[in-house]
C-alpha positions in Angstrom: 98.0 149.8 124.6 96.6 146.3 123.9 99.3 145.7 121.4 102.0 146.6 123.9 100.5 144.1 126.4 100.5 141.4 123.8 104.1 142.0 122.8 105.3 142.0 126.4 103.4 138.7 127.1 105.0 137.1 124.1 108.5 138.0 125.2 108.2 135.7 128.1 106.5 132.7 126.4 108.4 129.6 125.3 108.8 129.2 121.5 106.1 127.2 119.8 108.5 125.3 117.5 111.4 122.9 118.1 115.0 124.0 117.6 116.9 122.3 114.8 118.1 118.9 116.2 121.9 119.8 116.1 123.9 122.5 117.8 124.7 124.3 114.6 122.7 124.4 111.4 124.5 122.5 108.7 125.6 124.1 105.4 123.9 121.3 103.5 120.8 119.4 104.9 121.3 116.7 102.3 124.9 115.9 103.5 123.7 116.2 107.0 121.0 113.6 106.5 123.5 111.3 104.7 125.9 111.5 107.7 123.1 110.6 110.0 122.1 107.5 107.9 125.8 106.4 107.9 125.9 106.7 111.7 128.5 109.5 111.6 126.2 112.0 113.3 123.4 111.8 115.8 120.5 114.1 116.3 120.9 115.8 119.6 118.6 116.1 121.3 116.1 113.8 119.8 112.9 115.6 118.9 109.7 114.0 120.2 107.0 114.3 117.6 103.4 115.0 118.8 100.8 112.2 119.0 99.2 111.3 115.6 102.0 113.1 113.8 101.9 112.6 110.0 105.4 111.9 108.8 106.7 109.8 105.9 104.1 107.2 104.8 104.8 103.5 105.5 103.6 100.7 103.2 103.1 97.1 104.1 103.2 95.4 100.7 102.1 92.0 102.1 98.9 93.4 103.5 98.0 95.3 100.3 95.3 93.7 98.1 95.6 96.2 95.2 92.1 97.6 95.7 93.3 101.1 94.6 91.1 103.0 97.0 94.1 104.9 98.2 94.8 106.1 94.7 91.2 107.3 94.3 91.3 109.5 97.5 94.9 110.9 97.1 94.5 114.6 96.3 98.0 115.0 95.0 98.2 111.8 92.9 101.2 110.7 95.0 100.2 107.0 94.7 100.5 105.0 91.5 99.3 101.5 90.7 101.7 98.8 89.4 99.3 96.6 87.4 101.6 93.6 86.9 102.2 93.3 90.6 98.8 94.6 91.8 100.6 96.8 94.3 101.2 100.6 94.7 104.2 103.0 94.6 104.1 106.1 96.7 106.0 109.3 95.8 106.7 111.1 99.1 107.7 114.3 97.3 104.2 114.6 96.0 102.5 113.6 99.2 100.7 116.3 101.3 100.6 114.1 104.4 96.8 114.3 104.7 96.5 110.5 105.6 93.3 110.0 103.6 94.9 106.9 102.1 95.5 105.5 105.6 91.9 106.1 106.6 90.4 104.4 103.5 92.7 101.4 103.3 90.6 98.3 104.3 93.7 96.2 105.2 95.6 99.0 107.0 98.6 98.5 104.7 99.3 102.2 104.9 100.4 104.2 107.9 102.1 107.4 108.8 105.5 107.2 110.5 107.2 109.9 112.7 110.0 110.4 110.1 110.1 114.0 109.2 113.5 114.8 107.8 112.8 114.2 104.1 115.2 116.2 102.1 116.7 115.4 98.7 117.7 117.1 95.5 116.1 114.2 93.6 112.4 113.8 94.2 112.6 110.3 92.8 115.4 109.2 95.2 115.0 105.8 96.7 114.2 107.1 100.2 111.4 109.2 98.7 109.7 106.5 96.7 107.9 103.9 98.9 107.4 100.5 97.3 107.6 98.3 100.4 
């Protein structure tokens, strides 16, 4: 009986997830994102992300001192050091969005954005490798 009550309650609750941000799901998410970048399509309605959302990582190259603390705490080895520049390169396709690198960075050169549509056939595509 308890199971029936739970099912009936859930029938009238709002969904816990957001709908896809366009009226119809596209055949190709990659082409869809390209059209958005080119300004040919718009996300409707815009999806508000929750506070403290961990989206694509942002890197302020000017603030970075090359201390490499972010590399040491990264569990997925998504951050690589560029010795000749004393800067880092971040591979978003490897990132697990844990934000440990943000927390440890003494200069706050790393931060999480609200960008969440990160789709590509190439994990080394320019938009998935953060260098600045």
